[in-house]
Each structure stands twice: as structure tokens, then as C-alpha cells.
PAKOLPA-717725 format. One record per atom (N, C-alpha, C): residue in three letters; x, y, z. Coordinates in steps of 0.05 Angstrom, whole numbers, plus 5000, padded with zeros to 4 digits. Example, Ala and Ser with C-alpha at 12.3 -4.5 7.8 and 13.67 -1.06 7.14 Angstrom:
2
ALA526448865156/ALA524649105156/ALA526449345156/SER525749555142/SER527349795143/SER525850015157/
This chain:
508
MET622945234680/MET623045244709/MET625745154719/ALA626945304737/ALA629545234748/ALA629344984765/SER631344804763/SER631444564779/SER633444614802/THR632644554826/THR634444594849/THR634744344866/SER633244144860/SER633243904877/SER635743744873/ARG636843644896/ARG639043464895/ARG638243184903/THR635743144909/THR634842884919/THR634542694895/PRO636242484893/PRO636042304870/PRO633642124872/GLU632742034849/GLU630541844848/GLU631341594863/ARG629641494881/ARG630341264897/ARG630041004881/ARG632140834883/ARG632040574869/ARG632640364890/SER630740274904/SER631240084926/SER628739914930/GLY629139704945/GLY626939534952/GLY626139574981/PRO624039444990/PRO623039485017/PRO624939355038/ASP626839195029/ASP628539055049/ASP631139195056/ASP631539435045/ASP634139575050/ASP633839835064/ASP631539885077/ASP631040145090/ASP633040205112/ARG633940005126/ARG635740055148/ARG638439915144/ALA638939835120/ALA641539715114/ALA643739925117/PRO646139835124/PRO648440025126/PRO648940155099/LEU649940405099/LEU650540555075/LEU653540535070/TRP654340405049/TRP657140385041/TRP657940625024/LEU659940775033/LEU660841015018/LEU663540955006/PHE663841024980/PHE666541024968/PHE668041274976/ALA670541284970/ALA672341504979/ALA671741764965/ASP670041764944/ASP669342014931/ASP666342084936/GLN665341984958/GLN662542034966/GLN662342114995/LEU664042295004/LEU664442345032/LEU662842575043/GLY661342725027/GLY660042965037/GLY657342915049/PRO656243105064/PRO653643065078/PRO651343045058/HIS651643155033/HIS649543125013/HIS649342835004/VAL651242665013/VAL651042375007/VAL649742225031/TRP650742275055/TRP649942115078/TRP648042255098/ASP647942525097/ASP646342675116/ASP643742755103/THR642142565094/THR639642625080/THR637342495096/ASP634942565089/ASP632642455103/ASP632642145101/GLU633342045078/GLU633241755074/GLU635341615091/HIS637741745094/HIS639941615108/HIS640241705137/ALA638341855147/ALA638641965174/ALA639141735194/GLY641341755209/GLY641941555230/GLY642941295220/ARG643041255194/ARG643840995183/ARG646840945188/GLU647540705194/GLU650340625198/GLU651840665171/ILE654240765173/ILE655840815149/ILE658240625149/VAL658840525126/VAL661140345122/VAL663140475104/LEU665640495112/LEU667840585096/LEU669940365094/VAL671040335070/VAL672940115065/VAL675540215053/GLU677740155066/GLU680340195055/GLU681239925043/SER680939895017/SER681639655004/SER684439664994/ALA686239495005/ALA689039504997/ALA689339434967/ARG687539264957/ARG687739194929/ARG687039424911/ALA684939574919/ALA684239804902/ALA686240034904/LEU687240084929/LEU689040304933/LEU691840254922/GLY692639994922/GLY695339934914/GLY695639814886/ARG693439804871/ARG693539674845/ARG695039844824/ARG694840114826/ARG696040284806/ARG698040464819/ARG699740584803/ARG701940754813/ARG700941044817/HIS699641084840/HIS698541344846/HIS700641544856/HIS700041794854/HIS701641994868/HIS701241954898/ARG703441984912/ARG703241944941/ARG701242124954/GLN701242374945/GLN699442574958/GLN696542514951/LYS695942384928/LYS693242294922/LYS692342084942/LEU694041894947/LEU693341684967/LEU692941814995/HIS694542005001/HIS694242145027/HIS691542275029/LEU690742415009/LEU688142555009/LEU685842365012/VAL685942144997/VAL683741944998/VAL683541825026/LEU685741735037/LEU685741615064/LEU685041815085/SER686042055083/SER685442265102/SER682442335102/GLY681342345078/GLY678442415076/GLY676742205089/MET677241955084/MET675641735096/MET675941735127/ARG678441765136/ARG678941745164/ARG677841995179/HIS677942225167/HIS676742465179/HIS673742435182/LEU672442315162/LEU669542275164/LEU668942075186/ALA670441865188/ALA670041665209/ALA670441795236/ASP672341965239/ASP672842105264/ASP670542295271/GLU669542435250/GLU667342625254/GLU664742485263/LEU664142255252/LEU661542125257/LEU661741915278/GLY664141855288/GLY664441675311/GLY663141405308/ASP661541325327/ASP660441055328/ASP658540995304/ARG657741195290/ARG655941145267/ARG657441015244/VAL660141035244/VAL661740935222/VAL663240675229/THR663240485211/THR664940255212/THR667040285190/LEU669540325198/LEU671740355179/LEU673240085178/LEU673339965155/LEU674639705152/LEU677139735134/ARG679339615143/ARG681739605126/ARG682239315119/THR681639255094/THR681638975084/THR683238955058/GLU683638715050/GLU685038665024/GLU683238745001/SER680538695004/SER678738744982/SER676138854992/TYR674538974974/TYR671839064982/TYR670038824989/ARG670338604975/ARG668738364981/ARG669238275010/GLU671738265018/GLU672338175045/GLU670938355065/ALA671038625060/ALA669738815079/ALA666738765081/LEU665438735058/LEU662538695059/LEU661738435072/GLU663338235068/GLU662837975081/GLU663138005111/ARG664938175120/ARG665338215149/ARG662838355161/ILE661638545145/ILE659338685155/ILE657038485162/GLY656838285147/GLY654938065153/GLY652038105146/ARG651438335133/ARG648738385123/ARG648938565099/PRO647038565082/PRO647238725057/PRO647339025063/VAL648639165046/VAL648939455048/VAL647439595025/VAL646939855027/VAL646140015005/VAL648540184997/VAL648540274972/VAL650740424962/VAL649740614940/HIS651040844937/HIS650541014914/HIS652340924891/GLN651240944867/GLN652740844844/GLN655440974843/PRO657540804840/PRO660240914839/PRO660741074813/THR663041204812/THR663641394791/THR665441274769/SER665541014766/SER667040894745/SER665640644735/PHE666240554711/PHE665140314700/PHE666040064717/PRO668640034723/PRO669439794738/PRO668139774765/ALA667940004780/ALA666739994806/ALA663739944804/SER662440054784/SER659640004780/SER659039714774/ASP660739594757/ASP660539304752/ASP660839144777/MET662739214794/MET663239074819/MET660739084837/VAL659639324839/VAL657239364856/VAL654939194846/ARG654539184820/ARG652339024809/ARG652838724815/ARG655338634813/ARG655838354820/ARG655138304849/PHE655938494866/PHE655338454895/PHE652338454900/ARG650838604884/ARG647938604888/ARG646838324880/THR647838214858/THR646937954849/THR647537744870/GLU649837774884/GLU650637584904/GLU649437634931/GLY647937844934/GLY646537904960/GLY648138064979/LEU650538164971/LEU652138334989/LEU651138624989/VAL649838704967/VAL648738974964/VAL645738944962/ALA644239104978/ALA641339084977/ALA640039284958/GLY641339514955/GLY640239724938/GLY642339914927/ILE641940024903/ILE643740204891/ILE642340464885/ARG643340684897/ARG642140944893/ARG643641094871/PRO642441294858/PRO643841464838/PRO646041624851/THR647941704835/THR650241864845/THR649242144853/PRO649842224878/PRO648842484888/PRO650842714887/THR653142674875/THR655242874878/THR655543064854/PHE653543064836/PHE653543234813/PHE650843374812/ALA650643594797/ALA648243744795/ALA646143614778/LEU646943494756/LEU645143384736/LEU645243084737/SER642842954737/SER642742664736/SER643242564708/LYS643942304706/LYS644442184680/LYS641842184663/GLU639642144676/GLU637042134662/GLU636442414650/GLU636942624665/GLU636542884654/GLU638442954631/PHE640942864633/PHE642742904611/PHE641842754586/ASP641042504590/ASP640142344567/ASP637742474553/ASP635942594569/ASP633642734557/ASP634642974541/TRP636643114551/TRP637743344537/TRP639243254512/ALA640843044514/ALA642642964492/ALA641242824470/GLY639042674476/GLY637642524456/GLY639442314443/ASP639342294416/ASP640842094402/ASP643342204388/ARG644142444395/ARG646442564382/ARG649042424389/ASP650942434372/ASP653542304376/ASP655742494381/THR655542744372/THR657542944377/THR656143164394/PHE657743304409/PHE656643494429/PHE658143754429/ARG656743964436/ARG658044224440/ARG657644304469/MET659844354482/MET659644424510/MET658044674515/GLU658344864496/GLU656945114499/GLU653945084501/GLU652844904485/GLU649944854486/GLU649144724513/PHE650744534522/PHE650244414548/PHE650444624571/TYR652444784569/TYR652944984590/TYR650545184592/ARG649545274570/ARG647245454570/ARG644745314582/ALA644445064575/ALA642144904586/ALA642444874616/GLN644844844625/GLN645344814654/GLN644745084668/ARG645645294657/ARG645045564670/ARG642045604672/GLU640545534651/GLU637645574651/GLU636345384670/ARG637145134670/ARG635944934687/ARG636245004716/PHE638545094724/PHE639045154753/PHE638845444759/ASP638045614740/ASP637545894745/ASP640046034756/VAL642246004742/VAL644846114751/VAL645646334732/LEU646146574743/LEU646946804727/LEU644946854704/VAL642446834711/VAL640246884692/VAL638447104703/ASP637747284686/ASP635747494692/ASP633547474672/GLY631147404681/GLY628947364663/GLY629347134644/ASP629347184618/ASP629646984598/ASP632446964586/GLY634247124597/GLY636947124585/GLY639147134606/PRO641647134597/PRO643947134615/PRO644347404627/VAL645347414651/VAL646147664664/VAL648247794645/GLY647948054641/GLY649848194624/GLY649448164594/GLY647447994586/GLY646847974558/GLY648447774543/THR650447644555/THR652247464541/THR652647214558/TRP652446974546/TRP652746724561/TRP655646674568/ASN657446734550/ASN660246654554/ASN662046894551/LEU663546944572/LEU665347174573/LEU668347094571/ASP668846874558/ASP671546764557/ASP673446964545/ARG672547124526/ARG674447314513/ARG675547514533/GLU674147554555/GLU675147744576/GLU677047604595/ASN677347344592/ASN678947184611/ASN681447064598/ARG682747214581/ARG685047104566/ARG687447284569/GLU687647444590/GLU689947624594/GLU692547464597/HIS694647564585/HIS697247454590/HIS698347544617/PRO700347424628/PRO701247504655/PRO702047794656/PRO701647924678/PRO702548204681/PRO705548234675/LYS706248424658/LYS709048454650/LYS710848504674/GLY712948344676/GLY714848384698/GLY714148264724/ALA711648164727/ALA710748054752/ALA711847764755/THR712447694780/THR713147414786/THR710847264798/THR708947414810/THR706447294820/THR704147484813/LEU701747384817/LEU699347554813/LEU699047744836/GLY700247674859/GLY699947854882/GLY697347834897/VAL695847614892/VAL693247574906/VAL693747424932/THR691747424949/THR691847274974/THR692346984968/PRO694246854982/PRO694846574976/PRO692346394981/PRO692246164968/PRO690045984972/PRO689945885001/TRP687545825010/TRP687145705037/TRP688445435037/GLN689645375060/GLN690845105064/GLN690144995091/PRO689344745092/PRO688444625118/PRO690844585137/SER690244565162/SER692244495183/SER692144195186/GLU694444075184/GLU694543785188/GLU694143715217/ASP693243465222/ASP692743375249/ASP693743095253/GLY693042965274/GLY694042705280/GLY693242495259/ILE690942535247/ILE690042345226/ILE692042355202/ASP692742605194/ASP694642635172/ASP697342515180/GLU698142555205/GLU700742445214/GLU700742145212/GLN698542025220/GLN698341735219/GLN698341635190/VAL696841765172/VAL696741695144/VAL699541705132/ARG701041925138/ARG703741955127/ARG705541735137/ALA705341655162/ALA707041445172/ALA706441175159/GLU703841125154/GLU703140875141/GLU703940865112/LEU703841095098/LEU704741105071/LEU707741065069/ASP709141155089/ASP712041115090/ASP712740815091/ALA710940665103/ALA711440375108/ALA710140195087/THR708340295071/THR706840125053/THR708440035029/PRO707939795019/PRO709239704994/PRO707939794969/TRP705739944971/TRP704240024947/TRP706140184928/PRO705740154902/PRO707340314883/PRO706340604883/MET708240784886/MET707541074887/MET709541234872/THR708841474865/THR710641664853/THR710041934865/GLY711742134858/GLY711242404869/GLY712442434896/SER712742684904/SER713842754930/SER711742764951/ASP712542704976/ASP710842764999/ASP710643065002/GLY708743165017/GLY708543445021/GLY706343505040/PRO706143755049/PRO703843825066/PRO701243795052/ARG699143725066/ARG696543705054/ARG695543985047/ARG695044025021/ARG694244285011/ARG691244315005/PHE689844095006/PHE687044094996/PHE685144005017/ALA682744105016/ALA680644035035/ALA679643745030/VAL679243605052/VAL678243325050/VAL675743285067/THR674843485081/THR672343475097/THR670443695087/HIS667843655093/HIS665943855085/HIS666544125098/ARG667244125124/ARG667944375137/ARG670244515124/GLU672344355119/GLU674744475105/GLU673944585078/ALA672344435063/ALA671644515036/ALA669944775037/THR668244795056/THR666645045059/THR668445285065/THR670345235082/THR672245455089/THR673945525064/ALA674845325049/ALA676445375025/ALA674745525004/LEU672245455001/LEU670445594982/LEU670045884990/GLN669545935016/GLN669046205026/GLN671546375022/HIS673946255027/HIS676446405023/HIS676846474994/PHE676346284976/PHE676646344948/PHE674746564938/VAL672246544946/VAL670246744937/VAL670947014948/ARG671947024972/ARG672447284985/ARG675047414974/HIS677147254970/HIS679747364965/HIS680847314936/ARG679747114922/ARG681147034897/ARG679347024873/LEU676747014876/LEU674946984854/LEU675047224835/ASP675147464845/ASP675047704827/ASP677547704809/PRO679947664818/PRO682247664800/PRO682547404784/PHE680947204790/PHE681246944777/PHE680846964747/GLY678647104738/GLY677847104710/GLY679947204691/PRO680947444694/PRO682747554673/PRO685147384668/TYR686247254689/TYR688747104686/TYR688246804688/GLU685846724680/GLU685046444682/GLU686846264665/ASP687846374642/ASP689546214624/ASP692446274626/ALA693246444645/ALA696046534647/ALA697546354666/VAL700146344662/VAL701946184680/VAL704346344687/LEU705046344713/LEU707546474723/LEU709146264737/ALA711646244731/ALA713346044743/ALA713446054774/GLY713246304784/GLY713446334813/GLY710746334828/ASP708546264814/ASP705946274826/ASP704346034817/TRP704745804831/TRP703645554822/TRP700645544822/ALA699345694840/ALA696445684842/ALA695045904827/MET696546124820/MET695346364809/MET692946444825/ALA690546484813/ALA688146554828/ALA686146324826/HIS687046084820/HIS685245854817/HIS684045774845/SER681845634844/SER680345584869/SER681445354885/LEU682745154872/LEU683744904885/LEU681444744897/LEU679044774885/LEU676644634896/LEU676144374881/SER677644314861/SER677144064846/SER677443824864/VAL679343824883/VAL679743594900/VAL677243554918/PRO676443754934/PRO674043694950/PRO671543634934/MET671243754911/MET668943674894/MET669143394885/ASN671543304877/ASN671843034867/ASN671942824889/LEU672442904913/LEU672142724936/LEU669242724946/GLY667542894935/GLY664742904943/GLY664243044968/VAL666043204979/VAL665543355004/VAL664543634999/LEU664543724973/LEU663443984966/LEU661643944942/HIS659144014945/HIS657243984922/HIS657744214902/PRO657744154876/PRO658244364856/PRO656244594857/LEU653744534864/LEU651744754865/LEU652344944888/ASP653544844910/ASP654345024931/ASP656445214922/ALA658445114907/ALA660545284896/ALA659445494877/VAL657745404859/VAL656545584839/VAL654845794852/ARG653245724872/ARG651545924885/ARG653146124900/ALA655346044913/ALA657046224927/ALA658346424908/ALA659246334885/ALA660446514865/ALA658346704854/GLU655946614849/GLU653846794839/GLU653147014859/ARG653146934885/ARG652547134906/ARG654747354905/ALA657147274900/ALA659347474899/ALA658947674877/TYR657847584855/TYR657247774833/TYR654847944841/ARG652747824852/ARG650347974859/ARG650848184880/ASP652748124899/ASP653248324920/ASP655548514912/GLY656648494888/GLY658548684878/GLY661448634886/THR662148394897/THR664848344906/THR666548194885/ALA665348114863/ALA666947974842/ALA665748054815/ARG667548104796/ARG666648184769/ARG665247954755/LEU663448024737/LEU661847824723/LEU663547634707/ALA665647724693/ALA667247554677/ALA668547334693/SER669447404717/SER670747204734/SER668747004745/VAL666447094753/VAL664346914763/VAL663346734741/GLU662846844718/GLU661946684695/GLU664046474688/GLY666646544688/GLY668646354681/GLY668746124701/PHE668446184726/PHE668445974747/PHE665945794744/VAL663645924740/VAL661145764736/VAL661445584712/ARG662645684690/ARG663045524666/ARG664745284672/GLN666845314688/GLN668545084695/GLN667044874711/VAL665344964730/VAL664144774749/VAL661544664738/LEU659644844732/LEU656944764723/LEU656944684694/GLY658944784679/GLY659144714651/GLY661044484646/TRP663644544646/TRP665544344638/TRP665644094656/ARG665744134682/ARG665943904700/ARG663643714697/GLU661143824696/GLU658743664693/GLU658743524665/TYR659643674645/TYR659743574618/TYR661643324616/VAL663943354627/VAL665943134627/VAL664842894641/TRP663542934664/TRP662342714679/TRP660242564662/GLN658442714649/GLN656442584633/GLN657542434609/LEU659542554597/LEU660742424573/LEU662342174580/TYR663342154604/TYR664641904612/TYR662741674608/TRP660241694616/TRP658341484613/TRP657241474584/ARG656841704572/ARG655741704545/ARG657641584524/PHE660241644527/PHE662141544507/PHE662741244511/GLY662441144536/GLY662540854540/GLY665340744547/ARG665340484551/ARG667640344562/ARG670040344543/GLY669640344517/GLY671840324499/GLY673140584492/TYR672140804503/TYR673041074495/TYR676041114500/THR677041014522/THR679841054529/THR681740904510/ARG680640724494/ARG682240584474/ARG682340724447/ARG680840934445/ARG680741084419/ARG683541194413/ASN684341184388/ASN686941274380/ASN686941354351/GLN685241554345/GLN684741634317/GLN687241724303/LEU689141844318/LEU691541954306/LEU693841744305/ARG693241504314/ARG695141284313/ARG697741354327/ALA697441464351/ALA699841534367/ALA700841274380/ARG703341214376/ARG704440954385/ARG706840974404/SER707841214410/SER710241234427/SER709541184456/PRO711041014470/PRO710540974499/PRO711341224515/LEU710141254538/LEU711041484555/LEU713941444563/PRO715641644560/PRO718441624568/PRO718541584599/ASP720741454607/ASP721041404636/ASP721141664652/TRP722441874641/TRP722542134655/TRP719842254659/TRP718042204640/TRP715242304642/TRP713742134663/ALA713841874661/ALA712441704680/ALA713341744708/ASP715941794711/ASP717141814738/ASP717142104749/LEU716042284733/LEU715942574741/LEU718742684746/ASP720542614729/ASP723342694732/ASP723742964718/ALA722843174731/ALA723043444719/ALA725943534714/ASP727743424729/ASP730543504726/ASP731843394700/ALA730443204687/ALA731443094662/ALA730643254638/VAL729043464643/VAL727843624621/VAL729143904620/THR729743994596/THR731044254592/THR728944474588/ALA726944414572/ALA724844624567/ALA723644714593/ARG723844974599/ARG723145074625/ARG720145034631/CYS718445064611/CYS715545034616/CYS714844754622/LEU716044564607/LEU715444274612/LEU716644184638/SER719044264644/SER720344184669/SER718744294693/SER717744544691/SER716244664713/SER713644514717/ALA712244444695/ALA709744304698/ALA710144024710/LEU712243884702/LEU712743624714/LEU713543654743/ALA715043864750/ALA715743904778/ALA713243974795/ASP711444124784/ASP708944174798/ASP707343914804/VAL707243744784/VAL705943484788/VAL707443324809/ARG710043314806/ARG711643164826/ARG711243264854/ASP711343524858/ASP711343644884/ASP708543684896/ARG706543714879/ARG703843774890/ARG701643594879/GLY702243444858/GLY700143284845/GLY698043464831/TRP698743704823/TRP696743884813/TRP698144094795/THR696844154773/THR697344394757/THR694644494747/HIS694544744739/HIS691944834729/HIS691544764700/HIS689244824688/HIS688344714663/HIS690144784639/ILE691345024639/ILE693045094616/ILE695644934616/GLN696744884639/GLN699144714640/GLN698444424632/ARG696044334639/ARG695244064632/ARG694744044602/LEU693444244590/LEU692644224562/LEU694944324543/MET696044554549/MET697744684529/MET700744644534/ILE701444524557/ILE704244454561/ILE704644154562/LEU703344014581/LEU703543724583/LEU702143594560/GLY699643654556/GLY698043524535/GLY699143594507/ASN699843844503/ASN700943924477/ASN703543774470/HIS705243744490/HIS707743594485/HIS707043304478/ALA705243174493/ALA704542904488/ALA703342864461/LEU701643054452/LEU700343044426/LEU702443064404/GLN704243254407/GLN706243294386/GLN708043044383/ARG708742924406/ARG710542694406/ARG709242424402/GLY706542424400/GLY705142184394/GLY705141974416/TYR704942064441/TYR704741864463/TYR702041724462/ARG702141474470/ARG699741304469/ARG697541434487/PRO695241484475/PRO693141624491/PRO692241474516/ALA691941214514/ALA691041054537/ALA693041074560/GLU695641064554/GLU697641094574/GLU697641374586/LEU697241564569/LEU697141844579/LEU694741884597/ASN692441774590/ASN690041794606/ASN690541674634/GLU691741444635/GLU692441314660/GLU694341494677/TRP696241614663/TRP698141784677/TRP696742024690/PHE695042154675/PHE693542384687/PHE691742294709/ALA690442064707/ALA688641974727/ALA690041904753/THR692541804752/THR693941714776/THR695841914787/ARG696942094771/ARG698942284780/ARG697742544791/PHE695242594785/PHE693942834794/PHE692142784819/VAL692242954838/VAL690742914863/VAL687742934858/ASP686943064837/ASP684043084831/ASP683242894809/GLY685042704802/GLY684442514781/GLY682842274790/PHE680642224776/PHE679041984781/PHE678341874753/ALA677341624753/ALA676841494727/ALA675041654708/TRP673041784719/TRP671141934702/TRP672242194692/VAL674242304707/VAL675242574701/VAL676742594675/MET678542404670/MET680542434650/MET679742364621/PRO678142164616/PRO677742084588/PRO676942304569/ALA674842454575/ALA674042664557/ALA676142884555/ASN677442944578/ASN679543144579/ASN682043064563/VAL682842814566/VAL685442724555/VAL684942594527/ILE683342384526/ILE682942244500/ILE681642434480/GLY679742594489/GLY678242774471/GLY679543044467/MET679443204488/MET680343484486/MET683343514481/SER684943374496/SER687843404495/SER689143264471/GLN688443014467/GLN689842844447/GLN688342804421/HIS685842904419/HIS684242884394/HIS684242594385/ALA684342404403/ALA684342124396/ALA681642014389/ASP679542174394/ASP676842074389/ASP675742164362/GLY677442284346/GLY676642354319/GLY674942604318/GLY674842754339/GLY673343014338/GLY670743014353/ARG670142804369/ARG667642804384/ARG667543024405/MET669943084416/MET670043284437/MET670843564427/ALA672643574407/ALA673743834398/ALA673943834368/THR673544064356/THR673444084327/THR676244084315/LYS678344114331/LYS681044114320/LYS682944014342/PRO685343914334/PRO687343844354/PRO688344084369/TYR688744064395/TYR689744284410/TYR692844264412/SER694044344389/SER696944354388/SER697744644381/SER699944734392/SER700944994386/SER704044994389/GLY705245194376/GLY708145224379/GLY708845394404/GLY711345464406/GLY712345604429/GLY711245884432/ALA710146004410/ALA709146274411/ALA706846304432/TYR705146104433/TYR702946114452/TYR704046104481/ILE705945924486/ILE707145904512/ILE708546164520/ASP709846284500/ASP711346534505/ASP709346764512/ARG707046754499/ARG705046964504/ARG703646934531/MET703046694539/MET701346644562/MET702946574588/THR705546554586/THR707146474610/THR709646644611/ASP711246614632/ASP713846754634/ASP716146554632/PHE715646324621/PHE717746114620/PHE719846164599/CYS719146274576/CYS720946274553/CYS723346454557/GLY723046664573/GLY725246854577/GLY727646724590/GLY727246524607/GLY729446394621/GLY730046124611/CYS729246054586/CYS729445784576/CYS731845764557/ALA733045524556/ALA735245474537/ALA734245464508/PHE731645424504/PHE730545424477/PHE729145684471/ASP729045754446/ASP727846004437/ASP725245934422/PRO722946044431/PRO720445974417/PRO720246074389/LYS722046254381/LYS722046354353/LYS723746184335/VAL725245994346/VAL727145834330/VAL726045554327/ARG726045454302/ARG725045184297/ARG727144984289/VAL729545084280/VAL731744904272/VAL734345004285/GLY735844824297/GLY738344904309/GLY738544814338/GLU740744874351/GLU741244784379/GLU739144894398/ASN738245144394/ASN736345264412/ASN733545254401/ALA732945074383/ALA730245054371/ALA728344954393/CYS726145104396/CYS724145034416/CYS722844774408/PRO722744574426/PRO721444324420/PRO718444344415/TYR717244564425/TYR714344604419/TYR713944724391/THR715644914384/THR715445044358/THR716044834336/ALA718344704339/ALA719044494319/ALA717144264320/GLY716344184345/GLY714543964348/GLY711844014335/TYR710944264335/TYR708444334323/TYR708544284293/TRP710644364280/TRP710844324251/TRP711144024244/GLN712643884261/GLN712743594257/GLN709943464259/PHE708443554278/PHE705643454282/PHE703943514258/VAL704043764248/VAL702543834224/VAL703343664200/HIS705943614197/HIS706843454175/HIS705843164178/ARG705943054202/ARG705042784206/ARG702142744201/HIS700542954206/HIS697642934203/HIS696643124182/ARG698143154161/ARG697643344140/ARG694843314128/ASP694043074121/ASP691443034108/ASP689143114126/LEU689343024151/LEU687243094171/LEU686943394174/MET689243534177/MET689143824182/MET688443984157/ALA689143884134/ALA688444014109/ALA685444004105/ALA684143794114/ALA681243764110/ALA679543914130/ASN680844034150/ASN679444184171/ASN679844474167/ASN677644624163/ASN677944904157/ASN679145074179/ARG679244954204/ARG680545094226/ARG683545054227/THR684544854212/THR687444794212/THR688644794184/ALA687044834164/ALA688144814136/ALA690345024131/ARG690045254144/ARG692045464140/ARG694845384150/ALA694845224172/ALA697345124182/ALA698844954162/VAL697344794147/VAL698544624126/VAL699744794104/ALA698245004096/ALA699245174075/ALA701745324084/THR701845404110/THR704245534120/THR706545344121/MET706045094130/MET708244894131/MET709444854104/ASP707844844083/ASP708844794056/ASP710745014047/ARG710645244060/ARG712445464052/ARG715045474068/LEU715245294087/LEU717745284104/LEU720045174088/LYS722145334085/LYS724445254069/LYS726145054084/ASP725945044110/ASP727644864126/ASP726044624137/LEU723844554124/LEU722144344135/LEU723644074136/ASP725144004116/ASP726543754116/ASP728543744139/ASP729943964143/ASP731843974166/ASP730443944192/LEU728144084194/LEU726544074219/LEU725643784225/LEU724643644205/LEU723643374209/LEU725943184217/GLU728243224204/GLU730543054212/GLU731443114240/GLN731443364247/GLN732143444275/GLN730243324295/GLU727643344291/GLU725743254310/GLU725542954312/SER726042814290/SER726042524292/SER728342414308/ALA730542574311/ALA732842494327/ALA732942634354/ARG731042804360/ARG731242964385/ARG731142784409/GLU732942824427/GLU733042684453/GLU732742874476/GLN733043134471/GLN732943324493/GLN730443504490/TYR728843504511/TYR726443674511/TYR726743894531/
């Protein structure tokens, strides 16, 4: 039977029925506060200087978080108490009576809320309402297994929520159409030529946030810029409708392609409003399915989008809790190199390789790149050069506008850096320059040649790949998916020269 309910199991006592509802900055949508249980309840929002200024966030990330909270306060008027304090504790003490709260989306924040409940500042803790599947339902599905396959989870999600299902099977007869979504960029094109992504109009709230960020002492990185992402439910709904109408159909074929002149390609840019909790994932999935049903979007594109949202996003959320607190400290490949200053500072101008420089510039200028740039350009470089996984995880979580504590560990520690020993992926995701040359238009205008592994114009990805294979020879030889790479490496006549070159490389 399909599950469609979003109403979480209530976990509260009789004394908290009319307590104020404290919302975190990623719980801003009406599916959190506009429910039968919370109807008319006072809402508390807190801008904690300690929480916001503790880490070196991208400036535009801070803008989005502050803008989202302040827009909700403006929308709901007298129903909201917005407090700007040094800490969450100070804010709750000012309220003067216990609050209820939905479970936060990180271990540290959840621990804090439990302490507050013990101390009497919190009266009740509700389950997280911003995902389709509850933790209890995931645990029932996962059982006692230690390793997971996303494909199995994704199929279970489709069946549970009756998405792209006809009768007892998938629409079109196939669950996964990823093979239809791997087109390289159109030859000679500089952009996909699709309708540009929807962008909100800034208002006085954004102007005030920008002025305050100009004056704040908080550590920040990245460039200021126009607000590109939805931070209210109304904006998110508009952005979703725009994507489904104008961009969903061409999204699929070029899902993995990158063009230097087209930063958004046909991607939805909905990760920010979903991760701020102003757009529920089931709303996005249902809208995409309707586009297929009414003939306005091809099945492969709709299935690819559904797989990202109902499959991968939900999977990563559940594995954050399943893998536990120590997961970000995993370092199976013993990567020890600290992040270079140019990487931490988003200094794209210090980088020669066109693909890497462009990805860093996108992060610097927008706080966003799509998944292939994250995995196969940024993550691939970090994996090859042995950057410390925990530092890299922190970098992704703070430099990306859609980065939150739960988002990055499975993506970075597991999928990108293979630091978990294979719990997330069956092989390391490393490749040479040939993949980048095939799926992007960067190599043609680059000082490095993806076909060259030794010499002045040796591609740092091509040479770096063989250095990586050599460094992890035993691991890769024992994996039937990577054993051939070891055999190929053993036939390279210039391997010693390559290794000497890469150990001394200073220019990327």
C-alpha cells in the first residue's frame, strides 16, 4: 500500500499542547508549522550569533539562512517571535516558558535540544517533518544490515509512495533510466539553450541582511551576490513550477554534462529550498510525475529527478543517522594532506586546470555547483591528492549554500572520498582527464592536455589518477571493478617519471 502521510508520530506530553514552537533555520515550511497540531501556535525563531559565526560559511549561505527566517517572520507577523541572541539558550530563557521543537537535522543540535528538555527549556520533541520517510520506517526497511545499496532503497521508496508505478511495476518497465541520462554536452554548444532558472526578486529584507553581513565580524568566504535561491514556500513553489514547465524535460539527457558557459545547465536549483525546509520533497516529486503523466516531460528526465530527490537525498539523510557520530572521522585510505589555502579560500585564480578553476569560481561566486562538478572535479581532485576527508567534509558543508551537517558525510566521506571502506560505494570514484574531456568542454581551452600524463602539459587529473592507483595498488587490485586499472598501470613505461612529477607538482 502506498504511503502518503506526512504527519509524524506525536511525541509529547500533556503539558506542551500550547507551548511555543521553536523552528530551526531548516524547518521553515508550512508542512512544519501550518499543521493541525500547531494551528495558531506561537512560533519562535532564533538567530544565534554563536551558531552562525562559529564556522567559516560562504557569505551567500548565511544570507539565505537569515533571509529565510526573516521572511517567515514577516509573513506570519505577530505569530512569530524572532530573537537575535548570542546563543540558543539565551533565547529560550528570554521566552520564559518551555517550547516544543521538531528534532533538528544534526547530532550536535539534537544533543543540545535533549539537554534543554532535561533542563525544562523544551517541553516536547517532535519527529523531523521535512523528509518523506521517517527514521522508524527506514530502520524497519534496513534491518541489521551494515552495507546498503541505494538502488534497493530507491525502489522501495517508489513503491511505498506510489511514484512512477503502474500496477506492480515501474512505469515503462524499468526502475532506473540512468543510461539514458549520460549524454555529453552538445558539440560546439556553449549553453544548453534552455530557459534560465527562476530567480527571486530581492526585497528590503535581503537589503537589510546584506548590510548586516557587511558589518558582522563572523568569518566568511565567497563572494556576495544576488540571491539566486528560494527561501520561502511561495518562492519555492514558483521555482518548482518553473523548473517543471521549462527545464525538467531537457534535464535528464544532460544531467551529467558540464558547460563552462552554463553554470546551471538544466538543473532544478531546488536543493536550497528543500534543505531549508520550505519545499517538501514529495511536492517536488509529485509535480515531476504529473509532468510525465500529462506528456510535458520525458520519462527518463522525470525518473532521473525523482531518483535524486526521493532516492538519493532521502538515502543520504537516513545514512547520516545510521552511520553515526564517528563517520566523518573515517579515513580508510589514510589521506593526510591538509586542504591547500587556495582551496579553502576559493582562490580560483591560483589554479591553472580550467575545470578545477571553474568549479572553484562557481563555489566562490554562487556557493553552488551541480553534482558532477562536486564528485568528478572537486571530489576527484581531493581524492587523488589525499586531502583529509574530515576537512573536506567541513569545506563542502560550509562553502555550499545547500550544505548542512546531514547532507555531506555520506556524499563526501563515503561516495566521493571512499574513506568509509566501501560502505557507500563499491569502488573509489577517481578518473583521469578523459572523463572530464568527454563530459565537459573545459579541456579544449586548458593549458593541460587530458591525453598527456608526463611533461609540462600533463593533465593533473590524468597523472593524478595513476598516482592514486599506485598509492592504493593493493586495495584496487583486490576489487574486481578496479583490478584492470592496476594491470594497466603496471604496463606504463613512464610510471616512475610520472610519480616523481606528481610528488613535486605545485601547479594544478
